[in-house]
C-alpha positions, 0 to 999 in steps of 0.5 A: 385403337390407340390407348389414348382413346381408352378412357373416353370409350370407358366413360361412354360404356359406363354411361350406357351401363347407368341407364337401366331400361324402364320407360322410353323418353317421349320423343320430339324433333330436336335441333342440337349444338355441339362441340368437342374434340377430335382425336385422330388415330393417325399419330402424325395428326394432332387433336382438333377442337370440333364444332357442329350441329344436328337434327334428330327426327323420331321414327318410333318411341326409341328409334330416330333418324339423325343428320349432322354436320361437324367441322374440325381442323388439326395440325399435321407433322411431316412423316415418311409417306404421310402428310407434310407439315400443314393443316387439315380440315375435316367436314363430315356430313352424317346420316345415321340412326339412333336407338335409345336403350330406355331410361327414366324419362330424364336420363336416356342412353343410346347408340348411333350408327351411320354413313356420310360424306367426309370433306377434306382439305389440306394446306401444306406448309412451305417445304424447304427445297430448291426455289423453283421446285414445288411440292403439293399434297391433295386429300380426297374427300369421300365416303365413311361410316361412324358408330358411337354411344352417349346419353342425354339429360332432360333439364327442362321441358324444351331442352336437354344436355347430351354427351357422345362419343363417336368413332368415324372410319375413313381412309382417304387417298392422297396425292403428292405432286412434286414440280420441278422445271428441270425434270418431269412432274412426278406424283406419288399416291399414298393413303391417309388414316382419317379414323377419328374418335370424336367426343362431342357434348351440347344441347338439344332444343325439342320442338 
């Protein structure tokens, strides 16, 4: 993992250590609105601003099911056997389990892990080449996994603030197609590293 991710991960671990287990927070169904930043592990992909929403359904006092949808877009700069200059949009649909480590009823650290479908769409910038030659790149959507940790702070009876760091694991196949009327169509398959550290924060409304 790149050194630029060490600071947010260290902060997340510190949050977990602060929450000495005493009493589990009484759980209710919650709906959350969240935002943050998605830092790609791949060097030629920039950090993207992310938004999303999620629902949490408790199973026990400490275990809950989570379902969420996130979205971010990031710029790509051309690199050998990687994506060309362009814009990559990522939309994960994630389902996971969240386990709370206890807390004092107001501050609750937790860990989360799961899987989901990672939708991707890539728009390539115009490539300087012969007018009759076109180049396309397609990043395929597919399944991935994730894990993370965070903490929530109860601010009122019906809502709470939370901060969370997730690591999304996904390597996607990508096909580069070059069309030249004077030659045959050529295609090359590569793999795109879509591993992402996603730091998010927001508010949960409790029902």
